C-alpha positions in Angstrom: -19.1 -37.6 -3.3 -18.0 -37.0 -7.0 -14.4 -36.4 -7.0 -14.4 -36.6 -10.7 -12.1 -34.2 -12.4 -12.6 -32.0 -15.8 -9.2 -32.0 -17.5 -8.8 -29.0 -19.2 -6.7 -28.5 -22.2 -5.9 -25.1 -22.5 -7.5 -21.9 -20.4 -8.3 -18.5 -22.4 -7.4 -15.7 -20.2 -9.2 -12.3 -21.9 -9.1 -9.3 -19.7 -12.3 -7.6 -20.6 -15.3 -8.0 -22.7 -17.1 -4.7 -24.1 -20.6 -6.2 -23.9 -22.1 -9.8 -24.1 -20.1 -13.1 -24.6 -21.9 -13.5 -28.5 -23.8 -11.2 -30.8 -22.7 -7.5 -30.5 -19.7 -5.7 -31.0 -16.6 -8.0 -29.6 -13.9 -7.4 -27.0 -11.3 -9.8 -26.2 -13.4 -12.7 -25.2 -16.3 -12.7 -27.9 -14.1 -14.4 -30.7 -13.0 -17.3 -28.4 -16.2 -17.7 -27.0 -18.1 -17.8 -30.4 -15.8 -20.4 -31.7 -14.9 -22.9 -28.6 -17.5 -22.1 -26.0 -20.7 -21.7 -27.5 -23.5 -23.6 -25.3 -20.5 -24.3 -23.1 -20.9 -25.6 -19.2 -20.9 -22.6 -17.0 -19.1 -22.8 -13.4 -18.9 -20.0 -10.6 -15.1 -19.7 -9.3 -14.5 -18.8 -5.4 -12.5 -16.2 -4.9 -12.9 -14.8 -8.4 -15.5 -12.2 -9.6 -18.9 -12.6 -8.6 -20.9 -14.0 -11.1 -18.5 -14.2 -13.6 -18.2 -17.7 -14.9 -15.4 -20.0 -16.3 -16.6 -21.2 -19.3 -15.6 -25.2 -20.3 -16.0 -27.5 -23.0 -14.1 -30.2 -25.0 -11.0 -29.4 -22.6 -11.2 -25.6 -23.7 -11.6 -23.1 -20.5 -12.3 -19.7 -20.8 -12.3 -16.8 -18.1 -12.5 -13.1 -18.2 -9.6 -12.2 -15.6 -10.2 -8.5 -15.0 -8.1 -5.7 -15.7 -4.6 -4.9 -13.6 -2.2 -7.1 -12.3 -3.8 -8.1 -8.7 -7.4 -8.8 -9.8 -5.7 -11.2 -13.0 -3.4 -12.8 -11.1 -6.0 -13.6 -8.5 -8.5 -14.5 -10.8 -5.9 -17.0 -12.5 -5.1 -18.9 -9.5 -8.8 -19.1 -8.4 -9.5 -20.6 -11.6 -6.4 -23.0 -11.1 -7.2 -24.4 -7.5 -10.6 -25.2 -8.3 -10.5 -28.8 -7.5 -13.5 -29.7 -10.1 -10.8 -28.9 -12.7 -7.7 -30.7 -13.9 -5.0 -28.1 -14.9 -2.3 -30.6 -14.6 -1.4 -30.7 -18.5 -3.0 -27.4 -19.2 -1.9 -24.7 -21.2 -2.9 -21.1 -20.3 -2.9 -18.6 -22.9 -3.4 -15.0 -21.8 -5.0 -12.9 -24.7 -5.7 -9.0 -24.9 -5.4 -5.5 -26.2 -2.0 -3.4 -25.6 -0.5 -0.4 -26.8 2.5 -0.4 -29.1 5.9 0.8 -28.6 7.1 4.0 -30.2 10.0 3.2 -32.9 8.7 -0.7 -33.0 5.3 -1.0 -33.4 2.6 -0.3 -35.3 -1.2 -0.5 -34.3 -2.7 -3.6 -36.1 0.4 -5.5 -35.1 -0.2 -9.0 -32.9 2.8 -9.7 -30.5 4.1 -13.0 -28.9 5.6 -12.3 -25.7 9.1 -14.1 -25.1 9.2 -12.2 -21.8 7.3 -10.2 -19.3 8.6 -7.3 -17.2 6.7 -5.6 -14.3 7.5 -2.0 -14.8 6.1 -1.2 -11.2 8.6 -3.3 -9.3 12.1 -1.6 -8.1 12.6 2.1 -7.7 11.3 5.3 -9.2 12.4 8.6 -8.9 9.6 11.5 -9.0 10.2 12.8 -12.2 10.1 16.5 -11.0 13.4 15.8 -8.5 15.2 15.3 -11.6 17.2 17.8 -14.0 16.2 17.9 -17.8 19.2 15.9 -18.5 17.5 12.5 -17.1 15.3 10.7 -19.7 14.5 7.7 -17.1 12.9 7.5 -13.8 13.6 3.7 -13.0 16.5 2.2 -11.2 16.9 -1.3 -11.0 17.2 -3.4 -8.0 18.0 -7.2 -9.0 16.7 -8.1 -5.1 13.0 -8.0 -7.0 14.4 -9.8 -10.3 12.4 -13.2 -9.6 9.2 -11.2 -9.8 10.0 -8.5 -11.7 11.3 -10.4 -15.1 9.8 -13.9 -16.2 11.6 -15.6 -19.2 8.8 -17.8 -21.0 9.3 -21.0 -22.5 11.8 -19.7 -25.8 11.4 -23.1 -27.3 7.6 -22.9 -27.1 7.7 -19.3 -28.4 9.3 -20.4 -31.2 6.9 -23.3 -32.3 4.2 -20.8 -32.0 5.6 -17.9 -33.9 6.5 -20.5 -36.7 3.0 -21.1 -36.9 1.6 -17.7 -36.8 4.3 -15.4 -38.1 3.2 -15.1 -41.4 -1.0 -14.9 -40.2 -2.1 -11.8 -42.7 -3.4 -8.8 -40.4 -5.8 -6.2 -41.3 -5.5 -2.4 -40.8 -7.8 0.3 -41.7 -6.8 3.5 -43.9 -7.8 5.7 -41.0 -5.3 3.7 -38.4 -2.5 4.0 -41.4 -3.0 8.0 -41.8 -3.1 8.4 -38.0 0.2 6.8 -37.5 2.1 8.3 -40.5 1.0 11.8 -39.3 1.6 11.3 -35.9 5.3 10.2 -36.6 6.1 12.3 -40.0 6.0 9.1 -42.1 8.9 7.5 -40.4 9.5 3.9 -41.9 8.8 2.0 -39.0 5.1 3.9 -38.3 4.2 3.2 -41.7 4.4 -0.6 -42.4 1.6 -2.8 -42.5 0.8 -4.7 -39.3 2.8 -8.3 -38.5 2.9 -10.9 -35.8 6.2 -10.2 -34.1 7.5 -11.7 -30.9 8.0 -9.3 -28.3 9.1 -8.2 -24.5 6.1 -7.0 -22.9 5.8 -4.8 -19.9 3.1 -4.7 -17.4 2.0 -1.5 -15.5 -0.5 -1.0 -13.0 -1.3 2.3 -14.5 -2.3 3.1 -18.3 0.9 5.5 -18.3 1.7 7.1 -21.7 4.6 9.6 -22.6 8.5 9.1 -23.9 9.6 8.9 -20.1 7.7 6.1 -19.6 8.8 4.3 -23.2 12.3 5.1 -22.0 11.9 3.3 -18.8 10.3 0.6 -20.6 13.4 0.0 -22.9 15.8 0.3 -20.0 13.9 -2.8 -18.4 14.0 -4.6 -21.7 17.9 -4.1 -22.3 18.7 -4.5 -18.0 16.9 -7.6 -17.9 18.2 -8.9 -21.4 15.0 -9.8 -23.1 15.3 -11.8 -26.0 13.1 -9.3 -28.0 12.6 -5.7 -28.1 10.3 -4.3 -26.2 7.1 -3.7 -28.3 4.2 -4.1 -26.1 2.6 -2.4 -22.9 0.0 -3.7 -21.0 -1.2 -4.3 -17.3 -1.9 -8.0 -16.6 0.8 -10.9 -18.2 3.7 -10.3 -15.8 1.3 -11.1 -12.8 -0.1 -13.9 -15.0 3.5 -15.2 -15.2 4.3 -15.1 -11.6 1.4 -17.0 -10.4 2.0 -19.9 -13.8 5.7 -20.0 -12.4 4.5 -20.8 -8.6 1.9 -23.3 -9.8 4.8 -25.0 -11.6 3.3 -24.1 -15.1 5.4 -21.2 -16.5 6.9 -23.3 -18.9 2.9 -23.7 -20.8 2.6 -19.8 -20.1 1.4 -18.2 -23.9 0.8 -14.7 -24.1 -0.7 -12.6 -27.0 -1.6 -8.9 -27.5 -2.6 -6.7 -30.1 -1.7 -3.2 -30.5 -4.7 -0.7 -30.3 -2.8 2.1 -29.0 0.7 3.8 -28.5 2.9 4.0 -26.0 3.2 7.8 -26.7 0.7 10.7 -27.3 0.2 11.3 -31.0 -1.4 14.1 -33.2 -1.7 16.6 -30.3 -3.6 14.5 -28.0 -3.9 15.5 -24.5 -3.5 13.4 -21.3 -6.5 15.5 -20.2 -8.9 15.4 -22.7 -8.0 11.5 -23.4 -8.7 10.4 -20.1 -11.9 12.3 -19.0 -13.5 9.4 -20.4 -13.8 5.5 -19.5 -10.8 3.8 -21.1 -13.6 1.3 -22.9 -15.1 4.2 -24.7 -11.7 6.1 -25.3 -10.4 2.8 -27.0 -13.7 1.7 -29.0 -15.1 5.0 -30.3 -15.1 5.4 -34.2 -13.4 8.8 -34.0 -10.3 8.0 -31.1 -7.5 10.1 -30.6 -6.2 7.2 -28.7 -6.7 4.3 -31.1 -8.1 5.5 -34.4 -10.7 2.9 -35.9 -8.9 0.1 -35.4 -10.1 -1.7 -32.3 -12.6 -3.9 -34.0 -10.0 -4.9 -36.6 -7.7 -5.7 -33.8 -9.7 -8.3 -32.0 -10.0 -10.0 -35.1 -6.3 -9.7 -35.8 -5.6 -11.2 -32.2 -8.2 -13.8 -32.4 -6.6 -14.9 -36.0 -3.2 -15.6 -34.2 -4.6 -17.2 -30.9 -7.7 -19.6 -32.7 -4.2 -20.9 -34.2 -2.7 -21.2 -31.0 -5.6 -22.9 -29.3 -5.6 -25.6 -32.1 -2.4 -26.4 -32.0 -3.1 -27.2 -28.3 -6.2 -29.2 -29.2 -4.5 -31.1 -31.7 -1.4 -31.8 -30.2 0.9 -29.9 -32.3 3.0 -28.6 -29.4 
């Protein structure tokens, strides 16, 4: 019996791919696959998605983890517990798209998470039970804090931020116009995209609206997040919990790129936006939700992610 394990330096965790792993319009995985894992070995992972392989090459591994906290966490745990691989000193990079936060974000930004917050754990009030003066529906319960808030390795975050903060990011004229018209040319909405540190808020549902935004801001304030709430997504706090349970939280890295906003823009209505599947809603060239930023933002995220992967492989961090 061969007990030899393959040592992994970094595990890359995108959440979905639009089509193939190479050669067509890219989702969250394709750029990483083409740069680091072309012609890689493939391994089926027990307990993860059927027919969804782990790609491994030269110390780099990639697994498309799936959408949502439960599926992505199960995927990560299944990969980390596979006895064929040695993750004892590996970094884990969560990478993907997100919603930007009203007042703090523009579509095209890329965020390096300093903490992860669970949008769903705790207490929530049915908004129909509130009078019109109540702006938030979330009530803090500190008994959940161990799972609801994960502070990442701030020393590592700072090292990485210094490596990536000046990376130029792209936008599109249509996206700039969309942001300007949606938010009345507010200075925060018409700036160029940047790489920024952020508090990320993970929800199991694709929420949108000012009340949800205020809830997320309140959570970041309550947990004393080191950076502003800028990023709404669906997985990172669950991945951070897995990393914590495995004694690896100090090597967890999360980056996200804003392809839409956490509030409705330019008269868009939920019944229109959400009558088609999310992937089409984000990638369509005439998207009310994401303008035409999606493909450009996949490049932006990878511009940052590539530097992080190289830093791990070169022993810079």
